C-alpha positions in Angstrom: -14.3 33.2 32.3 -11.9 31.7 29.9 -8.1 31.2 29.9 -7.6 33.7 27.2 -8.8 36.4 29.5 -6.7 35.1 32.3 -3.5 35.6 30.1 -4.4 39.3 29.7 -4.0 39.8 33.5 -0.4 40.0 33.4 1.9 43.0 33.6 4.0 43.8 30.5 7.3 43.8 32.3 7.7 40.8 34.5 4.5 39.0 33.2 3.3 38.7 36.8 -0.6 38.4 37.4 -2.0 41.9 38.0 -4.8 40.4 40.1 -4.2 37.7 42.5 -7.2 38.1 44.9 -10.2 37.5 42.7 -11.5 34.1 42.2 -11.8 32.9 38.6 -13.7 29.9 37.3 -12.6 28.2 34.0 -13.5 25.0 32.3 -11.0 23.0 30.1 -9.5 19.7 29.2 -6.5 18.4 31.3 -3.7 18.0 28.9 -1.1 16.4 31.0 -0.7 13.5 33.5 -1.3 14.4 37.1 0.8 14.8 39.2 3.6 17.1 37.9 4.7 18.3 41.5 5.4 16.7 44.9 2.9 14.1 46.0 1.4 16.1 48.7 0.2 18.8 46.2 -1.4 18.7 42.7 -0.1 20.2 39.4 -1.5 19.8 35.9 -2.2 21.8 32.7 -5.6 22.4 31.2 -6.7 24.0 28.0 -9.9 25.6 26.7 -9.8 26.0 22.9 -6.4 27.5 21.8 -5.2 28.7 25.4 -3.8 26.8 28.2 -2.7 27.3 31.9 -1.1 25.4 34.7 -3.2 24.5 37.8 -1.5 24.1 41.2 -3.3 23.0 44.3 -1.4 23.3 47.6 -2.0 20.4 50.1 -3.9 17.9 48.0 -2.9 14.3 47.6 -6.4 13.5 46.3 -7.0 15.9 43.5 -5.8 13.8 40.5 -7.9 14.4 37.1 -6.9 12.3 34.3 -5.7 13.4 30.9 -8.8 14.1 28.9 -11.0 15.0 31.8 -12.9 18.2 31.5 -12.7 20.0 34.6 -14.0 23.2 36.2 -11.2 25.0 38.2 -12.0 27.9 40.7 -9.2 29.9 42.3 -6.9 32.9 42.1 -4.0 33.6 39.7 -0.5 33.1 40.9 3.1 32.7 39.4 5.8 30.2 40.1 9.3 30.7 38.4 7.6 32.6 35.6 4.9 30.2 35.1 1.3 31.7 35.2 -1.0 29.4 37.1 -4.2 29.1 38.9 -2.9 28.7 42.4 -5.2 27.2 45.0 -5.0 25.9 48.4 -7.2 23.0 49.6 -7.7 24.7 52.9 -9.8 27.3 51.2 -13.3 26.2 50.7 -13.7 28.7 47.8 -11.0 27.0 45.9 -12.1 23.9 43.8 -11.3 21.4 41.1 -14.3 19.5 39.8 -14.1 16.7 37.0 -17.1 17.3 34.7 -16.6 14.5 32.0 -13.9 12.1 31.1 -12.4 10.8 27.9 -12.5 14.1 26.0 -10.1 14.6 23.0 -6.8 16.4 23.4 -6.7 19.9 21.7 -5.1 20.0 18.4 -1.4 21.0 19.0 -0.5 24.5 17.7 2.6 24.4 15.4 5.4 26.2 17.3 8.4 28.0 15.7 11.5 28.5 17.7 11.8 32.2 16.6 8.7 32.7 18.8 10.8 32.1 21.9 12.2 35.6 21.7 8.7 37.2 21.5 7.9 37.6 25.2 4.4 38.9 24.6 3.4 36.1 22.4 5.1 33.3 24.6 3.5 34.7 27.8 0.1 35.7 26.4 -0.6 33.0 23.9 1.7 30.0 23.9 2.6 29.2 27.5 0.5 26.6 29.0 -0.8 25.4 25.5 -0.3 22.1 23.8 2.3 22.7 20.9 4.2 20.5 18.3 7.6 21.2 16.9 8.6 19.4 13.6 11.8 18.3 12.1 14.0 18.5 15.2 17.1 16.6 16.1 17.3 15.6 19.6 20.6 15.7 21.7 22.2 12.3 22.5 20.4 10.5 19.6 20.6 6.8 20.0 20.8 6.7 23.9 17.6 6.4 25.8 15.6 9.2 27.3 16.2 9.5 31.1 14.1 10.9 33.9 14.5 14.4 35.2 16.8 15.6 32.4 16.6 18.1 29.7 17.2 17.5 26.1 18.2 20.0 23.6 16.3 19.9 20.3 17.7 21.6 17.1 15.5 22.6 14.1 16.6 22.6 10.5 17.7 26.4 10.9 20.2 25.5 13.8 17.8 27.1 16.5 17.9 25.3 19.8 15.1 24.7 22.4 15.0 22.4 25.3 12.4 19.8 26.4 12.2 18.5 29.9 11.8 14.8 30.5 9.9 14.5 34.0 9.9 11.4 35.8 6.4 11.8 36.9 5.1 11.5 33.2 4.7 7.7 33.2 3.2 7.4 29.9 6.2 8.7 28.2 8.5 5.8 28.8 12.4 5.6 28.2 12.4 4.8 24.7 15.6 5.5 22.6 16.1 9.0 21.5 15.5 9.0 17.6 18.5 9.3 15.4 16.4 11.1 12.6 14.4 14.3 12.4 11.4 14.0 14.7 8.2 15.7 15.8 7.8 16.6 19.4 4.4 17.3 21.1 4.0 18.7 24.6 2.8 21.5 26.8 5.0 24.7 26.6 5.9 25.3 30.2 8.4 27.7 32.1 10.6 27.4 34.9 12.6 30.6 35.0 12.7 33.2 37.7 14.0 36.0 35.3 
């Protein structure tokens, strides 16, 4: 199937998956570094066309596709702190992550407007898990350096605020100075919220 279809399998109240038993197979390009969780598990994001999803594999220190790898993932849907994901366990032989090709281009980031944050059906059904870009934002603590495992507020020209997470496991990010001018930020839209 495709990720767009998987995103329709959420209830309209809590946006929890409505089917956690069926095994789904999707293909897409890995859009983040791996690993975004503890060393004994695997987590990354993948996208097929305009839609993305998190992939979590319990019990795997070996599954480590690279950014740009095209992968085929088979597993059930799950949810973790509001984040819809393909939720797999290496002990289940029916669950799998297979690298198909490498060096694929990243998806073109979708332009994101902060006003969309309050539109839950759009955020949960279309935006979450996808690569997005926000432009002309000012970042909190401008002039100091980005630091690991922190959040940074970004404010657009209309005064609307959103947050980016600086994860220590994203080694390609570096700890450069926070820009003192209006900047563009590109990343994957995630969620870590249990309400």
